[in-house]
N, C-alpha and C positions, 0 to 999 in steps of 0.2 A: 247568249253571248255575255250578257250582264251577270248571269249566274256564275259562269266560268271565271270571269274577272274577279267577282266577289270571293269565290272559293280560293283563287290564287292569292288574293290579298290577305284572306284569313290565314292561309298556310304560312305566309311570310311573317305575319304578326305572331302566330303561334311559335314559329321558330325563334323569333326575336325574344319572346317571353321566356321560352325554355333556356335560351342562352343567357339571358339576364339572370335567371334563377341560378344557373350553374356558376356564373361569375360572382354573384353577390355573396359576401361572407355569411357564415352561419349567424343566426339571430343571437345565440348565446355565446358566440366566440369571444375570447379574451384577446384584445389587441396587446401585442408584446413586442418591444424593440429587441434588437440583438443583445444589447447590454443587460436588459431585464431578463432575457432568457438565460444568459450566462450566469447571472446572479442566482437564478432559480436552480440551475444545474449545480452550482457550488454548494447550495444549501441543502439540496434534496437528493443528489445522486448517491447511490449506495456504494459504488466503487470508490468514490472520493471519501465517503464517510469511513469506509474500511481502512483506507490508508491513513486517515486521521487517527483512528484507533491504533494503528500500527505505530504511529509517532508517539502516542501516549504510552504504549507498551515499552518502546525503546527508552523513553524518559524515565519510566519506573525502573527499568533494568540499570540505567545509569546511576540512579540513586542507590540501588541495591549494591552496585559495585563500590560506591563510596563507603558503604557500611562496613566493608572489610577492614577499615582503619579502626573501628570501634572494638572494645573488648567483648568477649563472649562470657555471659554470666548464666550459670545453670543452677537450678535448685534440684537436689537429688535426695532420695530417701531409700534406705536399704533395710532389708530384714535378712538375717543370717542365722541358721540353726546349726550348731556344732554337735559333734557326736557325744560330747560330755562337757561339763563345766570345766573352766580353766582354773585350776587350783595350784597353790604354791605351798609346799611343805617346808618346815624349818630345815629338815635334813637336805633337801634339794637346794635351799638357799645357802646353807653352810658349805655345801659342796662347790658352789660357784663363787664363793667369797674368797678373797685373798687370805691365805692362811687357813683355809678350810680343813686341810689335812692335819695341821697341827691342832686344830680345835677338836678333831675327831680323836686324836691320840690323848688329848687332855681329858676328854669325856671317858675314855676307856680306863684311865688311871684313877678315876673318882671312886669313892666308896660305893658298895652295892646299892645302898638306898638311893643315893643321888643318881647312880647310873640307871636305875629303874625309872626314875622320874624323867630323865632325859630320853629314855627309850620310848616313853609314852608322849613325848612332846609333839610328834607329828599328828597324833590323834587330837591333841588338845589345841594346838596353835596353827593348824592348817587354814590358810586364807583362800577364799574364792575370789579370784581376780575378775572373772567375767562369767556370766551365766551362759548356758548353751544357746539361749534365744537372745540375739543381739539386734537392737533397733537403733539405727542412726539416721540422721538427716543433716545436710550441710549445703552451703552455698559456695560454688567454686567459680572463679573468674580467671580467664586467660586473655592476655592482651598482646598481640603480636607487635613487636617494635622493629623487626627487620625480617623480610621475607625474600630477599634477593631480587627485589623489584617486581615481584609477581603481582602485588596489589596495584601498583602503579600501572603495570601493563594491562591488567584487567580493566582499570579505569579508562585507559586509552582505547581499548577495544569497545567498551560500552559507549564512549563518546563518538567513536566512528560509526557505530551501529545507529546511534541517534541521528547523526548526519545522513546516513544512508536512508533511513526512514523518511526524513524530511525531503530528500531529493526524489525518492519514490513517489511521495505525495505530489511533488511538482510535476513529475512525469505523468501521473494519472490525470492531473488537471489539464496538462497540455493535450493529452489524448482526447479527453472529453471536449476540450475547446475545438479541436479539429472536427470531432464528430458533430458538435453543435453547428459549426460553420457549414459543414456539408449538408446537414439536414435542414437547417434554417433557410439557407439561400437556395437549396433545392426546392423548398416549398415556394419561395418567392418566384423562382424560375418556372415552376410548374403552373403557378397562377398566370404568368405571362404567356406561357405556351398555350394554356387553355384559352386565354384571350385571343391569341393569334388563330387558334383552330376555330374559334367561334366566328371570327371575322372572315376566315377563309370559307367556312360553311355558308355564311350569309352571302358572300360574294358569289360562290358557285350556285347558290339557290337563284340569285338574280340572273346569273349566266344561263342556267337551265331554263328559266322563264323566257329570257330573250331568245334562246335557241328554239324553243317551241314556237314562238311567234314567227321567227325567221323561217322555220320549216313550213309553217302554215302559209307563209307568203311565197314559198318556193325559192327562197334565197340560199338555203343550205340543204344538204342531203340528210336523209334520215339517220345515216350512220353518225353524222356529226352531233345530232341531237342525242343519240344513244351514248356517245362518248361523254357528252355533258352530264347525262344521268349517272354514268359510271363514276365520273369525277365527283359528283355531288354525294353519291352514296359512300365513296371512299372518304370524303371529308367528314361525313357524319360519323363514320367509324373512328376516324382519327380524333374527332372531338370527344367521343365517348371514352376513348383510351386516355386522352388528356385529363378527363374528369376523374377516371380511376387513379391515374398517377398522382393527381393532386390530393385525392383522398388518402392514398398511401403515405404521401409525404407529410400531410397534416397529422395522420395518426402517429407517424414516427416522431414528429416534433412534439406532439402532446405527451408521448411516452417518455421522451428524453427529459423534458422539463418537469415531468410528473405532475401535470395539471389535471384537475378534475373536469375542466371544461375545455372545448376545442380552443386552439391557439391560432390567432391571426397575425402573421408577421407584419410589422409596421415599418421595418427598415428596408430600404431599396437596395438593389444590386448597384455596384459601383465599379468603375475602372479608373485607371490612371492613364495619363497621356503617354507616358513612357515607363519602361522598367528601370528602377534604380540600379546603381552599380552593384556588382556581385560581391566585391571585397568586403564592404561593411557587413553584409549578411553572413559571410563566411567567418569573419573575425568574431562577430557577436555569438554565432552558433558555437564555435569552439570554446569561447570564454564562458558561456552561460548555460549550455545544454545540460540538463540534469543528469542525463545518462552518463556523461563523462564524470560528473561529480560523484555519481554512485561508484564508479570504478576507483576514483580517488579515495573514497571512504573505504572501499575494499582493500586498497593498498595500505591504508593506515591500520586496518584490522590485521592484515598479514604481518606488518611490522610489529604490532603489539603481540601477536602470537609468537613471533621469534623471541622477543624479550621475555615472554611468559615461560617458554620452554627453557631458555638459558637460565632463568632464575631458579630452576630446579637443581642446578649444580651448586648453589650457595646454601650455607647453613641458615636455619631459622632461629631467631632469638625472640623470646617472649617472656613477659612477666606473668606470674600466676599467684593466686591467693586462694585460701580456703578458710571458711568460718563454719564451725560446728554448731548447729542449732540444737540438736538433741543427740545424746549418746547413752542414755540410761543412767542408772545410779550405781554402777559397778565401780570397783576400785580402779580398774584400768581407765574407765571413762573419767573418773575424777582426777587421775594423774595426767591424762592427755591434755595438751594445751587447746584452748578454744579456737585459736586462729593461727595461721601460718602464711607467710609470703616468701617469694623467691624469684629467681631468674633461671630460665631454662634455655638450653641450646640443643637443637636437633640438627645433626650433620648427616646428610645422605651419603652413604658409602657405596652401596650396591643397590641399583634400582632396576626393577623388572618391567618398567613401563616404556623402555626404549627411548630414553631422553635424547640421545644423539640423533637417532633417526627422526624424531619429532622436530628437532631443530632444523634438520635438513629439509624436511617436508614443509616447514613454515617458510624457509627460504625459497623453495620451489613455488609456493603459493604466491609469494611476492613477485617472483619473475613472471609467473603466469599472468598476474594482473597487469603488469607492465606491457606485456605483449597484447593483451586484450584491449588496453587503452589505445595503444598505437594503431591497432586495426580499426578500432571504433573511430578514431580521428580520420583515418583514410576514408572509411565508409561515409562519414558525415560530410566530408569535403566533396566527395563525389555526389552525394545526394543533394547538397545545396546547389552545386553547379547544374545538375540535371533539372532540378526544380526551377532554377533561375532561367535556364534556356527554354524550358517548356512554357513558363510564364510569358517570356518574350514572344514565343511563337503563337501562343494563344491570343496575345494582344494584337499581333499583326493580323491574324485571321479575323479577329473581331472588327478591327478598323476596316479591313477589306470588305467584310460583310456590310458594314454601315454604308460604305460608298456604293456597293452594289444595290443595297436596298433603296438608296436614294434614286438611282436610275430606274429601278423596277417600278417604283411608285409613279414616276413620270410616264413610263411606258403604259402602266395600267390605266392611268387617267386617259391617255390617248385612245386606248383600245375601248374603254367604256364609252367614250364620246362617239366613236365610230359606230359601235353596236347600237347605241341609243338612237342615232340618226337613222340607222338601217331599219329599225322596227318602229320608228316614229314615237319613241318614248322620251319625254323631256328629262 
């Protein structure tokens, strides 16, 4: 009899030791509050880092759009080979001169000796204006001073794209905040569930021990003792399942915060006495939700696209200048000025790019964004109301469970007291 009691006592101690090991945090676990976990997610999460890179890209594109106001300066070099040298003969020059015909008649009336000399003048005085191999290099600058508002429209689009990238970053941060809240407090809840399962298992172990004693004394039937064993085995299964759930939750939390060591949550679950009013949540959501801000940025881009397409109907006015760096040593090169500046105008008459349809398409895009934003506001309003009502229902259920738990504890104490007296256990 002493051996049986000792064996039962050792079994209960072993159970208590195993449960204590299951509930105790890992030796190398890192204690982390919710705010610390959120800071770790902001610093280490790859999705958020990708959105930050997108913001940087949009900022660079914005700077690139501003660069359209600056002039374009190019350095060019050319090599040209002609079929022959460019030459100028005196006869050709005289032919193109004012009074060239009279000069020819005068040459015909000269004495033969002088006429022969003039006849050989082309062979003697032919001038090479340019060699057949021509090398040139120059610097050319073009500065747009009026583009029909296209540069300003491109800047507006780039600014709206930067705003959109910033709001997308905020949306990514909100999504990860929700993920962290679910995973973090799911881990805290899993620890509490495991604690409850351990206590239930310990209680059912004592209940089984009492049932065995009551069966030995003939106070209960064998089937009741078997029911106690089934309940105890089920409690052990539920405890092991709670352990696995806790391990899964801890692994998810460790992965989310990208920690090299296991993470032990230090923040507790909390509730409020009552759910706040819905209208402040709704107003704040519609005023600050980044998804709506993204659609606003899309609308600005659509408006900028309309201005950009309309600008194609206006002329372009630009300043230009050219400076020759090298032109060779030919006569033509020496006669050509080294630099030149001017004003140019380009007027589009017929365009094969479909300007009118593109303007209409841009207007359609703006209308589309307006409808999308209106639908998004309706969906958000419904979502806020649904979440608010679900929160109120969950709080009511939680408070009801607290009241029921209070009465269950009192009932359990009375039952334990009756069973203890029945088997003479203090």
